[in-house]
Structure formats: structure tokens, C-alpha cells
C-alpha positions as CSV (number, residue, x, y, z in Angstrom):
1,M,0.1,0.2,-0.1
2,A,1.6,3.1,-1.4
3,S,0.6,6.9,-0.5
4,G,-2.1,6.5,-3.3
5,Y,-4.0,4.0,-1.3
6,F,-5.3,2.3,-4.4
7,G,-7.8,-0.1,-4.0
8,C,-8.7,1.3,-0.6
9,R,-9.2,5.2,-1.1
10,R,-11.9,7.5,-1.0
11,P,-12.7,9.9,-4.0
12,D,-10.4,12.5,-2.6
13,G,-7.7,10.0,-2.3
14,G,-7.7,9.5,1.4
15,F,-7.7,6.0,3.1
16,D,-10.9,4.0,3.2
17,P,-10.8,1.6,6.3
18,D,-14.0,-0.4,5.1
19,K,-12.7,-1.0,1.7
20,F,-9.4,-1.8,2.9
21,A,-10.8,-4.2,5.4
22,E,-12.7,-5.8,2.5
23,Q,-9.7,-6.1,0.2
24,A,-7.2,-7.2,2.9
25,R,-9.4,-10.0,4.2
26,S,-9.5,-11.7,0.9
27,P,-7.7,-15.3,1.2
28,Q,-5.2,-14.5,-1.3
29,V,-3.7,-11.4,0.6
30,K,-1.1,-12.9,2.7
31,M,0.6,-9.7,4.3
32,I,0.1,-6.0,4.3
33,E,3.1,-3.7,3.5
34,V,3.0,0.0,3.9
35,K,5.4,1.5,1.4
36,L,6.8,4.7,2.7
37,S,9.7,5.1,-0.3
38,Q,11.3,2.7,-2.8
39,G,14.9,2.5,-3.9
40,A,14.1,4.1,-7.3
41,K,12.8,7.4,-6.1
42,P,12.7,8.0,-2.4
43,G,10.7,11.1,-1.6
44,H,9.2,11.4,-5.2
45,G,5.4,10.3,-5.6
46,G,4.6,8.1,-8.7
47,V,2.9,9.1,-11.7
48,L,0.8,6.7,-13.9
49,P,0.4,8.7,-17.3
50,A,-3.3,8.9,-18.7
51,A,-2.2,7.1,-21.7
52,K,-1.5,3.9,-19.4
53,V,-5.1,4.1,-17.5
54,T,-7.1,1.5,-19.0
55,P,-10.9,1.0,-17.6
56,E,-9.6,-2.0,-15.7
57,I,-6.9,-0.1,-14.0
58,A,-9.0,2.8,-13.5
59,A,-11.5,0.4,-11.8
60,T,-8.9,-1.3,-9.6
61,R,-7.3,1.8,-8.4
62,G,-10.4,3.7,-8.1
63,I,-9.5,6.8,-10.2
64,G,-10.6,8.6,-13.3
65,M,-10.1,7.8,-16.8
66,G,-8.6,10.1,-19.3
67,E,-6.0,11.9,-16.5
68,D,-2.8,11.3,-15.3
69,C,-2.7,9.3,-11.7
70,I,-0.4,11.2,-9.2
71,S,0.6,9.5,-6.0
72,P,1.5,11.8,-3.4
73,A,5.2,11.7,-2.0
74,T,3.8,11.1,1.4
75,H,1.1,9.5,3.3
76,S,-2.0,11.5,4.4
77,E,-2.8,9.1,7.4
78,F,0.5,9.8,9.3
79,S,3.4,12.3,9.5
80,T,5.3,11.1,12.3
81,P,7.3,7.8,13.4
82,L,4.5,7.1,16.1
83,G,1.7,7.7,13.7
84,L,3.4,5.3,11.2
85,L,3.4,2.6,14.0
86,Q,-0.4,3.3,15.0
87,F,-1.3,3.1,11.3
88,V,0.5,-0.2,10.8
89,D,-1.2,-1.4,13.9
90,R,-4.5,-0.5,12.6
91,L,-3.9,-2.3,9.4
92,R,-3.2,-5.4,11.1
93,T,-6.4,-5.0,12.9
94,L,-8.6,-4.3,9.9
95,S,-6.9,-7.1,7.9
96,G,-8.0,-9.7,10.7
97,G,-4.3,-10.0,12.2
98,K,-2.3,-10.6,9.0
99,P,1.4,-9.8,9.3
100,T,1.7,-6.1,8.6
101,G,5.0,-4.0,8.2
102,F,6.5,-1.3,6.2
103,K,9.2,-0.8,3.6
104,L,11.4,2.2,3.1
105,C,14.8,3.3,1.4
106,I,16.8,4.6,4.2
107,G,17.6,8.4,3.9
108,H,18.9,10.2,6.9
109,P,19.7,7.9,9.9
110,W,17.7,9.9,12.4
111,E,14.4,9.2,10.5
112,F,14.7,5.4,10.9
113,F,16.0,5.9,14.6
114,G,12.8,7.9,15.3
115,I,10.7,4.8,14.2
116,V,12.6,2.6,16.4
117,K,12.3,5.0,19.2
118,A,8.4,5.1,18.6
119,M,8.8,1.3,18.8
120,L,10.1,1.3,22.1
121,E,8.0,4.1,23.7
122,S,4.8,2.5,22.3
123,G,5.5,-1.1,22.4
124,I,3.9,-1.5,18.7
125,L,6.1,-3.3,16.5
126,P,5.8,-4.0,12.9
127,D,5.9,-7.6,12.0
128,F,8.5,-6.9,9.5
129,I,10.5,-4.2,7.7
130,V,11.6,-4.3,4.1
131,V,14.9,-2.3,3.2
132,D,14.8,-1.0,-0.3
133,G,18.3,-0.1,-1.5
134,A,18.9,2.8,-3.6
135,E,20.2,0.3,-6.5
136,G,16.4,-0.4,-6.9
137,G,14.8,0.6,-10.2
138,T,12.2,1.3,-12.5
139,G,12.3,2.9,-15.9
140,A,9.6,5.4,-14.8
141,A,11.6,6.9,-12.1
142,P,13.7,10.2,-12.7
143,L,17.3,9.7,-13.7
144,E,18.9,11.8,-11.0
145,F,16.7,9.8,-8.5
146,V,18.0,6.4,-9.8
147,D,21.5,7.7,-10.0
148,H,21.9,9.7,-6.7
149,I,19.2,9.7,-4.2
150,G,18.9,7.1,-1.3
151,V,21.2,4.8,0.7
152,P,22.4,1.8,-1.0
153,L,21.3,-1.6,0.1
154,Q,24.2,-2.8,2.2
155,E,24.5,0.4,4.0
156,G,20.5,0.6,4.6
157,L,20.1,-3.0,5.7
158,L,23.1,-2.6,8.0
159,L,21.7,0.4,9.7
160,V,18.1,-1.4,10.2
161,H,19.9,-4.6,11.3
162,N,22.1,-2.9,13.7
163,T,19.6,-0.6,15.2
164,L,17.1,-3.3,15.9
165,V,19.9,-5.4,17.4
166,G,21.2,-2.3,19.6
167,V,17.4,-2.2,21.2
168,N,16.9,-5.8,21.3
169,L,14.1,-6.0,18.8
170,R,16.0,-7.9,16.2
171,D,14.6,-11.4,17.1
172,K,10.8,-9.7,17.2
173,I,11.0,-8.1,13.6
174,R,11.8,-9.8,10.3
175,V,13.9,-7.8,7.9
176,G,13.4,-8.5,4.0
177,A,15.9,-6.6,1.7
178,S,15.7,-5.6,-2.1
179,G,17.5,-3.6,-4.7
180,K,19.2,-4.9,-7.6
181,I,19.3,-8.6,-6.3
182,I,19.7,-11.0,-9.4
183,T,22.0,-13.7,-8.7
184,A,22.2,-16.5,-6.0
185,F,25.4,-14.8,-4.7
186,D,23.5,-11.5,-4.3
187,V,21.1,-13.4,-2.1
188,A,23.7,-14.9,-0.1
189,R,25.4,-11.8,0.4
190,T,22.2,-10.0,1.5
191,L,21.2,-12.8,3.9
192,A,25.0,-12.6,5.4
193,T,24.6,-8.9,5.9
194,G,21.5,-9.4,8.0
195,A,18.3,-10.0,6.2
196,D,15.9,-12.7,6.7
197,W,14.8,-13.0,3.1
198,C,15.1,-11.0,-0.1
199,N,12.8,-9.6,-2.7
200,S,13.8,-9.8,-6.5
201,A,12.3,-8.0,-9.3
202,R,15.0,-7.1,-11.9
203,G,16.2,-10.9,-12.7
204,F,12.6,-11.8,-13.4
205,M,12.2,-8.9,-15.6
206,F,15.2,-9.6,-17.6
207,A,13.7,-13.4,-17.7
208,L,10.4,-11.9,-19.1
209,G,12.1,-9.8,-21.8
210,C,13.1,-6.7,-20.5
211,V,15.8,-5.0,-22.2
212,Q,15.9,-1.8,-19.8
213,A,14.9,0.6,-22.4
214,Q,13.5,3.1,-19.9
215,K,10.3,3.5,-21.6
216,C,8.0,2.2,-18.9
217,H,6.3,5.6,-18.2
218,T,5.3,6.2,-21.8
219,D,3.5,3.1,-22.7
220,R,5.9,2.5,-25.3
221,C,7.8,-0.4,-24.0
222,P,9.2,-2.0,-27.0
223,V,9.0,-5.7,-25.7
224,G,5.6,-5.2,-24.3
225,V,6.4,-5.7,-20.6
226,A,5.5,-2.4,-19.5
227,T,2.5,-1.4,-21.7
228,Q,-1.2,-1.7,-21.8
229,D,-1.0,-1.1,-25.8
230,P,-2.6,-4.7,-26.9
231,V,-0.2,-4.5,-29.9
232,R,2.9,-4.2,-27.9
233,Q,1.9,-6.9,-25.6
234,R,1.7,-9.3,-28.4
235,A,5.6,-9.2,-28.2
236,I,5.2,-11.5,-24.7
237,V,4.2,-15.3,-25.8
238,V,2.9,-16.0,-22.3
239,P,3.4,-19.7,-22.2
240,D,7.2,-19.3,-23.4
241,K,7.9,-16.4,-20.9
242,A,6.2,-18.3,-18.1
243,D,8.5,-21.1,-18.5
244,R,11.7,-18.7,-18.6
245,V,10.6,-17.2,-15.4
246,A,9.8,-20.2,-13.8
247,S,13.3,-21.7,-14.8
248,F,15.2,-18.4,-13.8
249,H,13.5,-18.9,-10.2
250,R,14.1,-22.6,-10.1
251,Q,17.9,-22.3,-11.2
252,T,18.7,-19.5,-8.9
253,L,17.6,-21.2,-5.7
254,H,19.5,-24.3,-7.0
255,A,22.4,-21.9,-7.2
256,L,21.9,-20.7,-3.8
257,L,21.7,-24.3,-2.3
258,E,25.3,-25.1,-4.1
259,I,26.7,-22.2,-2.5
260,L,25.4,-23.1,0.8
261,Q,26.8,-26.7,0.5
262,A,30.1,-25.3,-0.7
263,A,30.3,-23.3,2.5
264,G,29.4,-26.4,4.6
265,L,26.2,-24.7,5.6
266,H,22.5,-26.5,6.2
267,H,20.2,-23.5,5.9
268,P,20.5,-19.7,4.3
269,A,20.0,-18.4,7.8
270,D,23.5,-19.9,8.7
271,L,25.2,-17.4,6.4
272,K,26.8,-14.9,8.6
273,P,29.2,-11.9,7.7
274,H,32.4,-13.9,8.1
275,H,31.4,-16.2,4.9
276,I,31.7,-13.3,2.3
277,V,35.1,-12.4,1.4
278,R,35.7,-8.9,-0.4
279,R,38.6,-7.6,-2.3
280,I,39.7,-4.2,-1.2
281,S,42.8,-3.8,-3.1
282,P,44.8,-5.7,-6.1
283,N,46.5,-7.7,-3.4
284,E,44.4,-7.9,-0.4
285,V,41.0,-9.3,0.6
286,R,39.2,-9.0,4.2
287,L,36.3,-10.7,5.6
288,M,32.9,-8.7,5.6
289,S,33.0,-9.2,9.2
290,E,36.0,-7.4,9.5
291,L,34.8,-4.3,7.3
292,L,31.3,-3.8,8.5
293,K,30.4,-2.4,11.7
294,F,28.1,-4.2,14.0
295,L,26.4,-3.6,17.1
296,T,25.9,-6.3,19.9
297,P,22.3,-6.7,21.6
298,G,21.3,-3.8,23.8
299,D,24.1,-1.5,22.7
300,L,21.9,1.4,22.3
301,I,19.8,0.9,25.2
302,N,22.8,0.6,27.4
303,G,24.5,3.8,25.6
304,N,27.2,1.7,24.1
305,F,27.0,3.4,20.6
306,R,30.4,2.0,19.5
307,Y,30.5,4.0,16.3
308,Q,30.0,7.5,15.4
309,L,26.8,7.3,13.6
310,Y,25.0,6.2,16.5
311,E,26.6,8.1,18.9
312,K,26.1,11.6,16.9
313,Y,22.2,10.7,15.6
314,W,20.6,8.3,17.9
315,P,20.3,10.9,20.8
316,L,18.9,13.5,18.1
317,A,16.1,11.1,17.0
318,R,12.8,11.9,17.8
319,S,9.4,9.5,17.8
320,D,7.2,12.6,17.4
321,S,9.0,13.8,14.4
322,F,10.7,12.3,11.5
323,A,13.1,15.8,11.7
324,M,15.7,16.1,14.4
């Protein structure tokens, strides 16, 4: 659920709890994710051009035909860290108790610190957090945002993982990760950094036929992937592409299995930072456990900040504001 509240919105664009409850209680809905931002365009609302709005999309989203669909950059239901958690808790109740969390691309560290402080003060915890890296992309995003805005996945994931460890909440909240995760090794490295699972889109788009033409927002995708034009959609032969996508998924998981076996591990959760080795110069490699900075349980609660990032910004974070 992004800031446009599509599928559960009022005519004025606000959130409609009754529509949400009706949709969320459908058996095919397994979990609820509030999207604060995504790696391709953090801090930027989405735009669906009028040319791509079909009658089916208009009915599904609850929007009008013949006009651009503009998603605001922020949510109208909350404006503070505490408000976010209260909204998550409200959605969890409306959905009948389904796992509910939020997704974000990390920006300033004190913004996420404020969310964690709100967890400690309110006792409201999300079931999961998905960290999207700045590497994440869509051809519909502004190029300057794709290239320069947001924190990369490794640093964003490490911040989230460390902060939850530092306040003794890591074992209570699952952490997912996304952002240019394509290969089995990408998955292994991300799990070793602190994620519980990985989301992947780019590799599956390649398997489907995406050539990264960056025409997603024009309705003129040359391979028929991101278009509502029935003529262009003919480029996708569904039975063939379905096999390719399924094969990519199957072989990627098999490759991950082989990586685990080669490392002598039994489960992806066994991957730790010391299993990943990184070259840092033409004649030197080091373990990721030596390169990255990790907190130990309770560090932030006990005032043992260890590193300048936490020492400087944790005290400045506020549960009642995303600003310092």
C-alpha cells in the first residue's frame, strides 16, 4: 500500500478503512506492506500517465479515466514515526491480524532511529521491515533519483539490522531486503549482511524479456512488458515467458543451494558476515565481518554506541517527528 491508497481510497484520495478491510481479508492477501519509499525514487511520488490508464486499471485503483494518476510523495494518514506505527497496527487489526509492516529506502539515519524509538515508547512493533536499496530501479523513475538519491542496500540494511539489534528487537521483527538482487550470490551476500529474506524483481524482468529501454512511463515498451497497448503486448508469448521466469527462479534457488553446500551450511539463515570475502585492493582481501560495523544486543539501550553514526544521531532522533 503506497501513498495513493489504491484499492482502498476515498474519492478525495484519502484512506478508506472499510474498502481496505474488504480487500485485505481476501484469502489471497497474505501480508500487508506500507510503502514509505522505494529505492528507485525515495521521496518522490509516482505518476501513472493517462495513456496507461485502462478501464480495468481505473476500476482497480479507484481513479478516473483520461487523466494522469498522481501519487503524493507522503502518506496522508500519518506524519510522524509514532503515527506510522499506529497506522501499521490499525491495518493489522482491519486485516484480521495478517502480518503487517513497512518498506522504505533509508535516507537520513535519524528518520529510522525515530521509528525505532517510537517502537520502544509505544510497544507497537511491525511484523516486518523491508529495506530497499538505492540500486532498486524502474524506468519510470527520474534519472537523477535513480542515480543519486537514497542509501545503497548494504548500508541501509546494516543500519536497520544494527539498530534493531541495539534495542533488543531484532528477534521480534523480520527484515527483508531488495535492490538489484539478481543472482544467487546476491541473495547469499544480502542474507549474510542481516536480511531474513530477499525480494527480487530485476532478474525476473530480464527473464520476461525486459531490455531496460526505460520507456516504462510512456506506454511504448518495445518488448511489451510495461505497456497496456494490446499491439505491443503481443511481443510477450505468455507460455514461453512463463517457462523462462519459472526456470530462472528454480535455477537461482538451486545455485543458492550449491553455495550453501560449498560453505558447509545447512540453511540460508546460517550465512554470516564472515562467510563473505571482499577484495579491497589488488593484493588484499578481507572478511565482510571485519569490514562492516556491527552492534551487539542492547548496545543502544545501554548507551554503548560503539560507532560515530549512532553516537551522533541516535540521541537526536524523535518519536514524534521524522526531523531532528
